[in-house]
N, C-alpha and C positions, 0 to 999 in steps of 0.2 A: 836294469832294463831301461832304455831311453824312451822318450815320448813317442817316437815313430813306431817303435816295437809295441808299445802299449796300445796305440790306436789300431795297429794291424791286428793284434790279438782280440781287441774289442769288436772289430768288424767281423772277424771270423766267428766269434761267439754269437753275435747278433744274427749272422747268416744261419747258424745252427738252430738258434732259438726260433727264428722265423719259419723254419721247416719242421720244427718239432711240434707234436700234438700238445706238448705241455708248454708252449711258448707263452711269454708274458702277455701277448695279445689275447690268446685264448683264455688265460687266467683272468685277465681284466674283464673280458666279456662275461665269463662265468660269474665273476663277483657281483654282477648286476642282479643275479638271482639269489646269490648267497654272500652278501657283502661282508658279513661278520667274519667270514673265514680269512679274508685278506686284509680288511681294514682294521681289524682289532689291534694288530701289532703297530699300525700307523697312528692310531688314536693317542694323542698326548694324554698322559695321566696328570699333567701339570707339574710344575716344579715343586709344589708344596705337597709332600707325601711322606708321612701321614700328616693330616691336618692337626695343628696344635690346639684347636678349640672345637667344642661341639658344633656340628654344622646344622643350623636351623634352615638355611636357605640353600637349595641346590641350583637355583637359577634366578635370574632377575628380569623383570619386565619394567622398563623405565619409560614413562609417558612424559615426553618433553613438550610443554606448551610454549612454543618458540615465540618470543617477542616481549615477554614480561607481563603476564596477567596481573591485573590489579587485585591485590589481597583485600582491598577496601570494598570491592564489589562481589567478592566470592566467599572468603573464609573468615574475615576479621571485622565484625560489626563495631562501629564506632559512633555511639549516640552523641558524644561530646563534639565530634567533628561535624555531625549533622546540625547541631545547635549553633555552631560557629560558621556555617556556610555563608560565604560572601564577605566575611570579616577578615582583617589582616592576620596573616599567620604570625603567631608570637615569635619575636626575634630570638627568644631564649632557646627555641628548638633548632633554629637554622643558622645562627651566627657562626661564621667560620667553617661551615659545612660545605662539602663538595656537592654540587648539583650538576645536572647534565645540561639541558637547554634553558633552564630557568635561572642560571647564574646571573646575578646582577639585576634581575627584574623584580617588580613588585610582586610579593608573594601573598596570595589570597587563599583562604581555606575553601575547600571544595568538598561538600558533604557527600556521603555515599549515595550513588545514583540508583540503587535498587533497595528493595526491602529484604530483611532477613527473617527467616523462620526457624523455629525449633524442630529438630528431627531426632529420632532415636530415643532410647530409654533414658539417656542423660539430658535430653533437651538441648543438644548441641546446636548452636546457631550458625547457619550458613545461608548464603543467598537463596532466595526463593526461585531464582532462575535455574537452580540445580536440584530439582526434586528427586531425580533418580539417584544422584550421589547421596542425597539425604536418606534415601531408602537403605543404603548400605553404611551409613555413618557409624553404626555400632561395630562394623568390621574393619574400620580404618582408624588410623591415628593421625590427627591433624596437628601439624607443627606451625604455630603462629609467630615464631621468633627466629626465623632464618635471617641470616645476613650474608653478604658476599663482598668481595673486594672490588669487583669491576662494575662499571656504570654504563658501558656501551655494549651493544649486542654481541659482536663477535668475540671480544675478550671475555665477556661474561659467560658465553657458551663454552669457551675454552676452559675457563676456570671451573665451571660446573662439571665439565666432562673429564678434565685431566688434573685438576688441582693447581693449575698454573695458567697465567694469562699469556704465556709464551707459546707460540705455535711450535709444533714438533715434539710435544710431550705425548706419551701414550694416553689414550682415552681409558675411562674406567672399564669399558667393555673389554678392551684389549688386556688390561691388567688382570681382570678376572679370568679371561680365557687363558692367559699365560700361567696364572697361578693354579687353576683347577683343571685345565684341559677341557676337551669337548666330550660330551656324551653321545653326540650324533655321528653316525657312520657315514652319512652321505649329505650332510649339510654343514655350513660353516658354524663355528662355535659362537660367533658374534654377528648378528644380523640387524640391519637398520632399514626402516621404512619411513617415508616422508609423505605427508598429505597436506592438502590445502583446500579449504572450503571457499565460501563466497567472501567478498571483500576486496579491498584494494590490493595491488601487488605487494607482497611482503618482502622483507629482506631475504636474501638467499641463505641457504644452509650449506656451508662448504664441507666437502668430503674430509677435510682435515679434522673435523669434529669427531670422526670415528677412526682416526689414524692410529696405527700401532706405535708411532713415534720412533724411539730408539729401541723398542723391543723388536724381535724378529717379525718380519712383515706378515707372516702367516697368521698372526693374531689380530690383524686389523679387521674392522667391520666390513661386511659385504652388504651393499645396498640391494634390496629387492624392491621391485616396483609393483604397486598394487593394481596397475592398469596397463594393459598391453603385455608384451613379453616381460616376465618378472626379472630377467637378467638379459642384458644386451648380448647378442651373439650366442644365446643358449642353444638355438637350433643349429643342426648341421647345415652347411650350404647345400643347395640343390645338387643332387647326384652323389652326395657323400653318405655312405651307410654308416651305421654304428660300428660295424666291424672295421671299416677303413679308419674311422675316427680313433678306435681303440688302438689300431696299429700305429697311427701317428703319435698318439700319446706314449706308447711303448718306445718308439724310436727316439723321440725327444728326450724322454727320461733316461734312456740308455746313455745318450750323450751327456746328459746332466750328471748322471752317476759317475761316468768316466772323468768328467771335469771335477766333480766333488772329491774323488779319490786322490786327485793331484793337488787341489787347492784347499780342501778342508774349510770351505766357506759355508756358514750356516744358511746364507741366503740361497745357495744352490739347493740345499735340502728343502727349503721353503718352496722353491719353484717345482721341485719334484712332487711334493705333497699337494700343491695347489693345482697342478695339471691333473693329478689323479682325482682330487676332489671335484674339480670342474667337470670331469667326465662322469662322475657319479651324479652330480647335480643335474646333468642333462636328463636323467631318468627320474630323479626324486622331486625336483622343484615343480615341474608342471602339474603333477598330481596334487602336491601340497597346496599350491596356490588356487586350486579349483575348489572354491567353497560351495559350489552348487550342490555338492553331495551332502552338505550339512542338513540336518532336519529343519523343516520349515519353522518350528518353534525356536530353534537356535538363531536363525536369521532374523526372526522377529524380535528376539531378545536384544540383539545388538542393534537392530534397526538398519541393516545394511542390504545392499543389492549386490550380488556377485559381479565382480569385475568393475565396480565403480571407482575404485581407488580411494575411497573415503577413509576417514579416521576410523569409522565404525568397522569397515571391512578389515582394516589393518589390525584392530584390536582382536577380531576373531582369528586372523592369521597369526597373531602373536600367541594366542592360546594353542593353535595347531603347531607352531614352531616349538613351543615349550614342551608339548607332548612328544615331539620328535627328538628331544634332547638338546636343543640349542641352549647354550649356557646363558647368553646375554642378548636380550631383544630390546632395541630402543626405537620407539616411535616418536617422530616429530610431527606436531600439528602446528602449522604456521599462522601468522597474522594475529597475534595478541598485542601488537604494538599500538596502543590506543592513545595517541597524543591528542586526538580530537574525538568527540562523540563517543565517549567511553561507554555510556549506557547502551547505545546502539551496537557498538562493537562487542561488548560482553554478552549481550543478548544473542547475537549471531553465533558467537563461539560456543556459548552454552548449548545452543540447539544442535551444534555439530558434534559435541563431545560428551555431554552429560550422560545420555543413555548408554553409550558404548562403554564408558569407564565403569559404570555400575554393573553392566552386563559382564564385563571381564571378571570382576570380583565374584559375582554370582556364579558364573560358569566354572571358574577355578574351584570355587567352594563345592559346587555340585559334583565335580570330578575328583574331589578330595586332593586337589593340587595346591590349594591356597596355603596349606600348612607348610609346604616347603618351596613356595614361590614368593619371592619378595617383589611386590608391586610398588612403584614409586611414581608420584605425580608431582611435577615441579616445572616452573619456568626458570629463566636465568637470573631474574631479579624481580623487584616489585615496582610499584608506582607511587608517586608523591601524593600526600594529602592536600597539596596545593594545586590549584587549577592551572592548566596550561591553555590559555585562550588565544595566544598569538598564532596558533595553527588554524584559527577560524572556527573553533568549536570548543565544547567543554570536555577537555581531556586531561590526562595526567602524564607527567614526565617520568623518565627512568628514575629508579630509586634503588640503592643498594643497602640501605640501613634496616630495611624490614621487608619481608615477604613471607608468604605462607606456602606450604606444600603438604602432601600427605603420603603415608606409607601404609602398607597392609600385608598381612600374611607372615609366614616364616619367622616366628618369634617376636613380631612386633605387637605391642600391647594394643588390643582393639578398643574402640570406643573412647579413646583418650584425646583430650585437647592439651597439647604441651606448649608451654611458654606463652608469652604475651608481649604486645607492643604497648607503647605509651597511649594516653587517652586520645591522641589524634592520629595514631597509627604511623607516626613518623619514624620511630626507632624501636628496635627490639630491646626490651628492658628486663625481661624475666626468663630465666633458663635459655639464654642466648645460644643458638646453634650456628656454627660456621659451616661452610662447605667442606672443610677438612674434617670437621667432626662428623658430618654426614657420611663422608667416605669411610672414615674409621669405623663407624657403626655398621655400615653396609658390609665391610670386609669381616667384621666380627660375626655378623649373622651368617656369613658364608664359611665360617670356621677358620678365618685367617687372622693372625695377629698383625695389625697394620704397622706396628713398630718394627717388626723384623722382616716384613715383606718388601724387599728392596731389589734394585737392579743397578749394578755399577755403570755409571755413565759420566764421562768426563772427570773421572777420578772421585766422584761422589756417589754415595748410596742414595739413589733417587727413590721416592716413595709416592704413591697415589695420595696419601694423606698429608703430604708436605713435610718440610724439614722443621717448621716451627711446631709449637705444641698443638696437638690435636687430641681429642678425647672421645672415647666411645660414650655415647649418650645413654647411660644405663636406664634413665627414666623412660625411654621409649620401648624398653624390652619387656616382654611378658615374663 
């Protein structure tokens, strides 16, 4: 049968279906009331089935503090650095080392600008600016020995998200979505939200940070907005009913299926799935994003106001998305890039994030979800123990040899401080953890062997955890 005959047959079939009570349009409309009947077959089970390892984490909530928060004012107390404040930085630490904006300048020690307090049963020391996080310190695992390969924002975000500084590689959310599939019938498997509080205009966060790269595009992250319409063009145009929209989706997907039968292109299958998902989202997203129905005590726990687009509201929305089966949720909170006035900047960011981070842990624990939800808090790199005064204030430069982050839930050892930096906080020296190690550990908790989880690209077996040696950090695991 030639192409013209195929198209003619398809048009006749569509005419029949359009007049039939069992048309795809009617079925699509009916699926809004009973989505499991039609969407179950479309939900990807993921390419890894069965899982090779015990699955501790069913989902991930990744809290990205964009800009490079200073470990020296948050999680890594350094009394020796405080004692050397204003003195020359010993050359033994920095000679021959890569620096960002301080390269070739006089290097002066810059002591911690905040006080530290002991929290929890183990007396874990963290900044006094984060008392709410201190209240859950027994539930989290702080890693003080992180390192990364990148020293500028965009490449560092790329490296943290994809394991590569090269744009075009899949983000970790896309890898996880590809490997495990989605549990949600009417929401994307990978959702991203971005917030910004007060402060100077921060660097932008590019959409390539949640790209699917060379994986099928249906696995890329979908950005939801915490203020205004959660998704652009989510509402039907004036005068267009849900029935008409359903008929449009049916007609478009009919043509896509016809094209797919001739071309066998996976991206056509992606378009079909995404049209149907978008139609489902028109019903599911508005209700999901309306946090006004949450109990008053929950709103107070997070410290958020419905519709304000804040990091606190996004944390609450992350919990709601997790309850709905979204596999990977990534929140970005911007403006941690404190080249000047680091004390003022950290104080401001602590006020915007501290309570909400602790609330998320408490809320997940209350709902018995922390046991299978992996929560991660991290920036893209750390800050120097040397002062950066050329910016007109007492700040810190970008730094990739040491930074801190934390993890919680889903098989992570709670109440632990893992690893250490040297006495001035310049370099990680004990139980060093690389970004690739972190990715390998994350996949391990999700039940995935990072060594065998690959995708053929340009003749190579690409991996999230990189081609060089990476290790599951067993010391972090409960």
